[in-house]
C-alpha positions in Angstrom: -0.3 0.1 -0.2 2.7 2.4 0.7 4.3 1.4 -2.5 1.2 2.5 -4.4 0.8 5.8 -2.4 4.7 6.3 -3.0 4.0 5.8 -7.1 0.9 8.2 -7.0 2.9 10.7 -5.1 5.6 10.7 -7.6 3.3 10.7 -10.5 1.8 13.6 -9.2 5.0 15.4 -8.9 6.2 14.7 -12.3 3.0 15.6 -14.1 3.3 19.5 -15.5 0.4 21.4 -16.7 1.2 23.3 -19.9 -0.9 26.4 -22.0 -2.0 25.7 -25.1 -0.5 28.1 -27.9 -3.5 30.9 -27.7 -4.2 30.2 -31.6 -4.6 26.4 -30.6 -7.2 26.9 -28.2 -8.9 29.0 -30.6 -8.5 26.4 -33.6 -9.9 23.5 -30.9 -13.2 25.9 -30.5 -13.7 25.5 -34.4 -12.8 21.9 -34.9 -15.2 20.9 -31.7 -17.8 22.8 -33.7 -17.7 20.5 -36.8 -15.5 22.6 -38.5 -14.4 19.5 -40.8 -17.3 18.9 -42.7 -16.4 15.3 -42.7 -15.7 13.7 -39.6 -14.4 10.3 -40.3 -11.3 12.5 -41.8 -9.9 12.0 -38.0 -9.1 8.5 -39.0 -7.1 9.3 -42.1 -4.9 12.2 -40.4 -4.1 10.0 -37.4 -3.1 7.0 -39.1 -1.2 9.2 -41.6 0.8 10.7 -38.8 1.5 7.0 -37.6 2.7 6.0 -41.0 5.2 9.0 -41.2 6.5 8.3 -38.1 6.9 4.7 -39.2 8.8 6.2 -42.5 11.3 8.2 -39.7 12.3 5.1 -38.1 13.1 3.7 -41.3 15.4 6.7 -42.3 16.9 7.0 -38.6 17.3 2.9 -38.5 19.8 3.2 -41.2 22.3 4.3 -39.3 21.0 3.2 -35.9 19.9 -0.5 -36.4 19.3 -0.8 -32.3 16.3 1.5 -33.1 14.6 -1.2 -33.9 15.1 -3.1 -30.7 13.2 -6.4 -31.1 10.3 -5.3 -33.2 11.7 -4.9 -36.4 8.5 -5.5 -38.4 6.7 -1.9 -38.8 2.8 -1.6 -38.6 0.3 0.7 -37.3 -2.7 -0.5 -35.6 -6.3 0.3 -35.0 -8.0 -1.2 -31.2 -11.6 -0.7 -30.6 -13.1 -0.9 -26.5 -16.4 -0.4 -26.7 -16.4 -0.5 -22.9 -14.3 2.1 -22.1 -15.7 4.4 -25.3 -12.0 4.6 -27.0 -10.4 4.2 -30.4 -6.4 3.5 -30.0 -4.0 4.3 -32.9 -0.6 2.7 -32.6 2.7 2.7 -34.1 5.7 1.4 -33.6 7.5 3.9 -35.7 10.5 6.9 -34.1 7.9 7.9 -31.1 8.3 11.2 -29.1 10.6 12.6 -26.3 8.9 14.6 -23.7 9.8 17.7 -25.0 8.8 16.8 -28.8 5.5 15.9 -27.0 5.4 19.4 -25.3 6.8 21.1 -29.2 4.6 19.3 -31.8 1.1 18.5 -30.0 0.9 22.5 -28.1 1.7 24.7 -31.0 0.0 24.9 -35.0 2.9 24.0 -37.5 5.8 26.5 -35.8 5.0 29.7 -37.8 2.2 31.1 -39.6 0.0 30.5 -37.0 -1.7 33.9 -36.4 -2.0 34.0 -40.3 -3.8 30.4 -40.2 -6.3 31.9 -37.6 -6.5 35.0 -39.8 -7.8 33.2 -42.5 -10.4 31.4 -41.3 -14.0 32.4 -42.3 -16.0 30.6 -40.9 -17.1 28.8 -44.3 -16.7 25.0 -43.1 -15.5 23.5 -46.3 -12.7 26.8 -47.1 -11.1 26.8 -43.1 -11.1 22.4 -43.3 -8.9 23.1 -46.8 -7.1 25.9 -44.8 -6.6 23.1 -41.8 -5.1 20.9 -44.5 -2.6 23.7 -45.8 -1.0 24.7 -42.1 -0.5 20.4 -41.5 -2.6 20.6 -38.5 -4.3 17.3 -38.6 -3.5 15.9 -35.1 -6.3 18.1 -33.9 -8.9 16.4 -36.0 -9.2 13.8 -33.4 -10.9 16.3 -31.2 -13.9 16.1 -33.6 -15.3 12.9 -32.1 -13.0 12.6 -29.1 -14.2 14.6 -25.9 -10.3 14.0 -24.4 -7.0 12.5 -26.3 -4.1 11.0 -24.2 -0.9 9.8 -26.3 1.5 7.9 -25.1 4.7 7.5 -26.0 8.3 6.4 -26.3 11.3 7.3 -28.6 13.2 5.1 -30.2 16.5 5.9 -29.0 14.9 6.2 -24.9 15.0 4.1 -22.3 11.3 2.2 -21.2 11.4 4.5 -18.0 11.7 7.4 -20.8 8.5 7.4 -21.8 5.6 10.3 -22.3 1.9 10.7 -21.5 0.3 13.8 -22.7 -3.6 14.4 -22.0 -5.6 16.8 -23.2 -9.7 17.5 -23.2 -9.1 20.1 -26.0 -9.9 23.1 -24.2 -7.3 25.9 -22.9 -4.1 23.6 -21.3 -2.8 19.9 -21.9 -0.5 17.7 -19.3 2.6 16.0 -19.5 4.0 13.5 -17.7 6.9 10.7 -17.2 5.9 7.3 -17.8 7.2 3.9 -18.4 6.2 2.0 -21.8 8.1 -0.9 -22.6 7.6 -0.3 -26.3 8.7 2.5 -28.8 6.4 4.6 -30.6 3.2 6.1 -29.8 -0.7 5.1 -28.7 -3.0 8.3 -29.6 -6.3 7.1 -27.4 -9.5 8.8 -28.5 -12.4 8.8 -25.5 -14.7 9.2 -27.9 -18.2 11.4 -27.5 -21.2 10.1 -26.9 -22.0 11.2 -30.4 -19.4 9.5 -31.9 -19.9 5.9 -31.3 -20.1 4.7 -34.2 -16.8 4.8 -35.0 -16.5 1.7 -32.1 -18.0 -0.8 -34.8 -15.1 -2.4 -36.7 -16.9 -2.7 -39.8 -17.5 1.1 -39.8 -13.6 1.8 -39.1 -12.6 -0.7 -41.7 -14.6 1.0 -44.0 -12.9 4.2 -43.4 -9.5 2.9 -43.6 -10.2 0.8 -46.8 -11.8 4.0 -48.6 -9.2 6.8 -47.2 -5.5 4.7 -46.4 -5.6 1.6 -48.3 -2.3 2.8 -50.1 -0.3 2.8 -47.0 3.0 1.1 -47.4 2.7 -0.6 -44.3 0.0 -2.9 -42.4 -2.6 -1.1 -41.1 -3.8 -4.3 -38.9 -6.6 -4.7 -36.4 -8.0 -7.5 -34.1 -9.2 -10.1 -36.1 -12.9 -11.0 -35.2 -14.0 -14.8 -35.6 -18.1 -15.5 -35.3 -18.8 -17.3 -32.0 -22.1 -19.2 -31.9 -23.8 -20.1 -28.1 -24.4 -23.5 -28.3 -28.3 -24.0 -26.8 -29.4 -26.5 -25.2 -31.3 -29.8 -26.2 -34.8 -28.6 -27.2 -34.1 -25.2 -26.5 -34.0 -22.8 -29.8 -30.5 -21.6 -31.6 -29.2 -19.0 -29.5 -27.9 -15.8 -31.4 -23.9 -15.8 -32.2 -21.7 -12.9 -31.7 -18.6 -11.6 -33.1 -15.5 -12.1 -30.7 -12.0 -10.4 -31.0 -9.0 -12.9 -31.2 -5.6 -12.2 -29.9 -4.3 -12.3 -33.4 -4.3 -9.3 -35.6 -4.4 -9.1 -39.2 -4.0 -6.4 -42.3 -7.0 -4.5 -43.5 -5.5 -2.2 -46.3 -3.6 -3.4 -49.2 -0.5 -2.6 -47.7 1.6 -1.4 -51.1 2.5 2.0 -52.1 0.4 3.4 -54.5 3.5 4.5 -56.6 5.0 1.3 -57.1 1.6 -0.4 -58.6 0.7 -0.7 -62.1 -0.7 2.8 -62.9 -3.7 0.9 -65.3 -4.6 -0.9 -62.0 -5.1 2.4 -60.0 -8.3 4.5 -59.9 -8.6 8.0 -59.8 -10.4 8.2 -56.5 -7.2 6.1 -55.3 -5.0 8.8 -56.6 -6.6 11.6 -54.9 -7.1 10.0 -51.7 -3.3 9.2 -51.7 -2.4 13.1 -52.6 -5.1 13.8 -49.9 -3.1 12.0 -47.4 0.5 12.8 -48.4 -0.5 16.5 -48.4 -3.3 16.7 -46.2 -5.0 19.0 -48.4 -8.5 18.5 -48.2 -9.5 19.4 -52.1 -8.9 17.3 -54.8 -5.5 17.6 -57.2 -5.8 19.4 -60.3 -4.0 16.8 -62.0 -1.4 14.4 -61.5 1.3 12.2 -63.5 2.8 8.8 -62.5 5.5 7.0 -64.6 8.1 5.1 -64.2 11.9 6.0 -65.7 14.2 3.4 -66.7 17.6 4.4 -68.3 21.0 5.7 -66.9 18.6 6.3 -63.7 15.9 4.5 -62.8 12.6 5.9 -60.3 9.4 6.5 -60.0 7.6 9.7 -60.0 4.4 10.4 -59.1 3.8 14.0 -59.1 0.6 16.2 -58.3 -0.8 19.9 -59.0 -2.6 21.4 -56.1 -6.0 22.8 -56.4 -5.2 26.1 -54.0 -2.1 27.4 -53.5 -0.4 26.9 -49.9 -0.7 29.9 -47.3 3.5 30.5 -47.5 3.7 30.2 -51.3 5.7 33.5 -51.4 7.5 33.1 -48.2 11.1 31.9 -47.6 9.4 28.9 -45.4 8.3 27.4 -48.6 9.7 24.1 -49.5 9.0 21.5 -52.2 6.4 18.8 -51.4 8.2 16.0 -52.6 8.8 13.3 -50.3 12.2 11.0 -51.8 12.1 7.0 -51.2 15.1 5.1 -51.7 14.3 1.7 -52.9 10.8 2.2 -51.0 12.5 3.5 -48.1 11.8 6.9 -46.5 14.8 9.3 -46.9 13.8 12.8 -46.5 10.3 15.4 -46.6 10.6 18.5 -48.9 13.7 17.1 -51.1 13.6 20.4 -52.8 16.6 19.6 -54.9 14.6 17.3 -57.3 12.5 20.5 -57.8 13.1 23.5 -59.5 12.1 26.2 -57.2 9.8 28.0 -59.7 7.5 24.5 -59.4 7.6 24.6 -55.3 3.8 24.1 -55.2 3.8 20.4 -56.9 3.5 17.4 -54.3 4.5 14.1 -54.9 6.8 11.1 -54.2 10.2 10.0 -55.9 11.5 6.5 -55.4 14.6 6.3 -56.6 16.8 3.0 -57.6 20.0 4.3 -57.9 20.7 6.8 -54.8 22.4 5.3 -51.7 19.9 4.9 -48.9 22.3 7.0 -46.4 21.9 10.3 -48.8 21.9 13.4 -47.2 20.5 17.1 -48.5 24.9 17.8 -49.1 25.2 14.9 -51.2 21.9 15.6 -52.8 22.9 18.8 -53.9 26.1 17.3 -55.6 24.5 14.4 -57.2 24.2 13.7 -61.3 21.4 11.3 -60.8 19.5 13.9 -58.7 20.4 16.4 -61.2 18.5 13.7 -63.9 15.7 13.3 -61.8 15.0 16.9 -61.0 15.1 17.5 -65.1 12.9 14.5 -65.4 10.3 16.0 -62.6 10.4 19.3 -64.7 9.6 18.3 -68.1 7.0 15.6 -66.7 5.0 18.9 -65.1 5.7 21.7 -67.9 4.1 18.5 -70.2 1.1 18.1 -67.8 0.5 21.8 -67.6 0.6 22.1 -71.7 -1.3 19.3 -72.0 -4.3 21.1 -69.6 -3.6 24.6 -71.7 -3.5 23.0 -74.9 -6.9 20.7 -74.1 -10.0 21.5 -75.6 -12.4 20.0 -72.8 -13.9 22.3 -71.1 -13.1 20.4 -67.9 -9.6 20.7 -68.7 -9.8 24.4 -69.9 -11.5 25.5 -66.2 -8.8 23.3 -64.5 -6.0 25.2 -66.3 -7.6 28.2 -65.7 -7.8 27.3 -61.7 -4.2 26.8 -61.9 -3.2 29.8 -63.6 -5.3 32.1 -61.1 -3.7 30.2 -58.1 0.1 29.6 -59.5 0.9 31.8 -62.5 2.6 33.9 -60.3 4.9 31.5 -59.3 6.0 30.0 -62.5 6.8 33.1 -64.1 10.1 33.0 -61.6 10.9 30.1 -64.1 12.0 33.0 -66.7 14.5 33.7 -64.9 15.8 30.7 -63.4 15.1 27.7 -65.9 16.4 29.2 -68.7 16.8 25.7 -71.0 12.7 26.1 -70.2 12.3 29.3 -71.2 10.0 28.5 -74.3 7.8 25.7 -72.4 7.0 28.4 -69.9 6.4 31.3 -72.3 3.7 29.1 -73.8 2.0 28.6 -70.7 1.9 32.2 -69.5 -1.5 34.1 -69.3 -2.2 38.0 -69.9 -4.9 40.6 -69.7 -4.5 42.9 -72.6 -5.5 46.5 -73.5 -8.5 45.3 -75.3 -9.4 42.0 -73.1 -9.7 42.5 -69.2 -9.8 38.7 -68.9 -6.5 36.8 -67.8 -6.8 34.5 -70.7 -4.4 35.2 -73.5 -1.1 33.5 -74.4 1.8 34.9 -76.5 0.6 32.6 -79.5 -2.9 34.1 -79.3 -1.3 37.4 -78.9 0.6 36.8 -82.5 -2.0 35.6 -84.2 -3.9 38.7 -83.6 -1.2 41.2 -84.2 -2.0 44.1 -86.9 -0.3 43.7 -90.4 3.0 45.0 -90.0 3.4 44.9 -86.6 7.0 44.0 -85.9 7.1 43.4 -82.0 4.7 42.0 -79.3 4.0 45.0 -76.9 3.7 44.9 -73.2 3.5 47.0 -70.0 4.2 46.6 -66.4 2.5 48.1 -63.4 1.6 47.4 -59.6 -2.1 47.0 -60.4 -4.2 46.0 -63.5 -6.0 48.8 -63.2 -2.6 50.9 -63.0 -1.4 48.6 -66.3 -4.9 49.3 -68.2 -4.8 53.2 -67.6 -0.6 53.8 -68.5 -0.4 56.8 -70.3 2.0 54.8 -72.3 -0.5 53.1 -74.0 -2.6 56.0 -75.4 -1.1 56.3 -79.0 -1.6 52.1 -78.8 -4.9 52.5 -78.0 -5.1 55.6 -80.7 -4.0 53.1 -83.6 -5.8 49.9 -82.1 -2.6 48.2 -81.2 -3.0 45.6 -78.4 -1.4 45.8 -75.8 0.2 43.1 -72.8 -0.7 44.3 -69.3 1.4 43.0 -67.0 0.5 43.7 -63.6 2.0 40.5 -61.1 4.7 41.9 -59.0 7.1 39.0 -60.6 6.4 40.4 -64.0 9.0 43.6 -63.9 11.9 41.2 -63.0 10.9 38.2 -64.8 10.4 39.8 -68.2 14.7 41.0 -67.7 15.2 37.8 -68.6 12.9 37.6 -72.3 14.2 39.1 -75.5 11.6 37.3 -77.7 9.0 34.7 -78.5 8.7 32.5 -81.3 11.4 34.8 -83.2 9.1 38.1 -82.7 11.0 41.0 -80.3 9.3 41.5 -77.1 8.9 45.6 -76.4 8.0 47.0 -73.0 6.4 50.0 -74.0 7.7 52.3 -71.2 11.4 51.4 -72.3 13.2 53.7 -74.8 11.5 55.9 -77.8 8.6 54.6 -79.0 8.6 53.2 -82.3 5.9 51.9 -84.4 7.7 51.2 -87.7 5.2 50.7 -90.2 2.4 51.5 -88.2 3.1 54.8 -87.6 2.9 56.9 -90.9 5.2 59.4 -92.4 3.1 62.6 -91.5 3.2 61.9 -87.6 7.2 61.4 -87.8 7.5 64.9 -89.4 4.8 66.2 -87.2 7.1 65.2 -84.0 10.3 66.6 -85.6 8.5 69.8 -86.0 7.2 69.5 -82.6 10.6 68.8 -81.0 12.2 72.0 -82.6 9.0 74.1 -81.8 9.4 73.3 -78.3 13.3 73.0 -77.9 13.5 76.3 -75.7 10.9 74.3 -73.2 12.8 71.4 -73.4 15.9 72.9 -72.3 14.5 75.0 -69.7 12.4 71.7 -68.4 15.5 69.8 -68.8 17.3 72.4 -66.6 14.5 72.6 -64.0 14.1 69.0 -63.6 18.0 68.2 -63.8 18.2 66.6 -60.0 15.0 64.1 -61.0 15.3 63.6 -64.6 18.1 61.9 -67.1 16.4 63.8 -70.5 13.3 65.5 -71.1 12.0 65.3 -74.6 8.8 65.8 -77.0 7.2 62.4 -77.7 3.9 61.1 -79.9 3.2 58.4 -77.9 0.8 60.8 -75.7 -2.7 61.4 -76.4 -4.5 62.6 -73.7 -1.7 63.0 -70.5 0.7 65.4 -70.5 3.8 63.8 -69.8 5.1 60.3 -68.7 8.0 58.8 -67.7 10.4 56.2 -69.8 13.0 53.8 -68.9 16.3 53.8 -70.9 17.1 50.6 -72.9 18.7 48.3 -70.8 18.4 50.2 -67.2 15.9 49.4 -64.1 12.1 50.6 -64.5 10.9 52.5 -61.4 8.9 49.4 -61.0 11.6 47.3 -60.6 13.6 49.5 -58.3 11.1 50.1 -55.8 10.6 46.4 -55.2 14.4 46.1 -55.1 14.3 48.6 -52.1 11.5 47.1 -50.4 13.8 44.1 -50.4 16.6 45.9 -48.5 18.6 45.6 -52.1 21.4 48.0 -53.1 19.9 49.7 -56.1 22.1 52.3 -58.6 21.0 55.3 -59.1 19.1 55.5 -62.0 16.8 58.9 -63.5 13.9 58.5 -65.7 13.1 59.8 -68.8 10.9 62.8 -68.9 8.4 62.7 -72.3 6.3 65.6 -73.0 2.8 65.6 -74.9 3.2 69.2 -77.0 -0.6 69.0 -77.8 -1.5 69.2 -74.4 -2.9 72.7 -72.9 -0.4 72.2 -69.6 2.3 71.6 -71.6 1.3 75.0 -73.9 0.7 76.8 -71.0 4.4 76.3 -69.8 5.6 78.9 -72.4 5.9 82.3 -70.7 4.7 80.6 -67.2 5.7 83.0 -64.3 5.5 79.7 -62.3 7.2 77.4 -64.9 9.5 75.5 -62.1 6.1 75.0 -60.2 4.5 73.6 -63.0 7.5 72.0 -64.1 7.8 69.9 -61.1 3.8 69.2 -60.7 4.0 67.9 -64.3 6.9 65.5 -63.3 4.9 64.2 -59.9 1.9 63.7 -61.8 4.1 61.4 -64.2 5.1 59.5 -61.5 1.9 58.8 -59.5 0.3 58.0 -63.1 2.9 54.8 -63.3 2.2 53.7 -59.3 5.3 55.9 -57.6 5.0 58.4 -54.9 7.0 62.0 -55.4 10.3 62.2 -53.7 8.5 64.8 -51.6 4.5 64.6 -51.1 4.4 68.0 -49.1 6.1 70.0 -51.6 4.1 68.5 -54.2 0.7 69.1 -52.1 2.3 72.6 -51.8 3.4 73.6 -55.4 -0.4 72.2 -56.6 -2.2 74.5 -53.9 0.1 77.8 -55.3 -1.1 76.8 -58.6 -4.7 76.7 -57.4 -4.6 80.0 -56.3 -3.0 81.9 -58.5 
């Protein structure tokens, strides 16, 4: 009795209470109020986590075979206890230390938590998909459980160094040290009264077969046999019942999906594998499954998601490729297997040639990895091109959705992947000065070019409305010449690497002097020369007044309604790119724009003989800055000049 009291006292002393991260508490409240539109998804999430733990042990076991102890056969087991109303998901994988239990089960995804909570909208479907993006599937257990107990021991720890984590999904959780003879993790769900249907073995088997059949290790449940009660002589036969035995049986196919013949795999199985792999609740837009043979042998199963992850444009963004070697899990986020501009792709690569002890450093130097990376890139671009070129309405909608989510990302490839630049260019879509929809390809534009047009014209800006209303477009609109509108932040940088498409030069209308070639008649050119001569004194005076701000002042015919615009010299950085680089903390060489003036505009004509020439000149320049999305260097001074002009 004294020993029992002593053990209880030690347990109480070793139990530590911790508060959940504030955002976790909010999340748990949402989860318990049916955030997931499909409650049975909890089983898929927890089995997926258990499978990952076994994969990690396979990897760690390469250098530490002692981690296997006397239990080398990895598995996941699901146990049902109707008397205690519990479901237990057990694995004999890598396990958790006490600190890992505190860190991994008390916070959301380590980073981005506040961003996650700010994105929750109250729409069940949209919010459930967000949970998948942020990798917080463990908390789905609270959909069906009023309490969760986690008992775990890391494979490197002694049996006395286990940990027990307990929470009711409210504001805090408890952690205590326990003895656990076997390595791995047991997650015990104490079910709510409205979730007791998940204690029925047929129901659980049905869910596992639906969502987790492809898991590459056995998911086991206790084998059941029919037991018929014997009736006494003369009595009616008594009802029988299913009785659990001590034998465990696998209820999934336990073969890695990517190793199977693709002709034997249904679309539903591919989709469920993707959801399990990515923790995404939405089906992917497309996928490619191939076994590649040659100097390097590998299998690739690559998916294009339907939604961009929350961190797609942050430094935290990693490629979602899992690397296996001969079916042994090696690492998550193997970003060497995919170029950075395709980082949204999810999937699996299983190599037959890489060593089992391959590291991230070795991946950077491996010729086999370079071959796999190039093969993955070709496959993805081919898959996207097939969607883009398809005449099927469903495929067209899929490509439209892909471009809305990832169009900005794939443009990065123009500066990163010179070998595939033409293929990337063919995938790009733009709004134009004559078509607001983001639907025009460069091939479409080329087919619509006016007779005598020598270049593909485009303009970049900070927003679509700024591009559409850019003063640089005025002459093109007057002439009926279509101009591509580029308003993504990446456009200005990406187009620095593009000189032509399909043999046609690409021309930024805001760079250099406007030259429409055969589209501009001789009379217009003569008129420009005459205006330049007539306004020479004003141009010289403007140049002197604005010498601190401009590289050059000149007369132009590109303007119709605006008094002036800013133009970048050939080979120089545009104002938009300079602003982007400065915002990113980059050193930028000093560069002054060219100011082009419209000699027909009343404001420009008013310069001649004006007593307020300097004020008017500076206002014209600052308005040109504003028109292309910038701000005057001295906004207060600009306002002061405007007020002076209005008063006088």
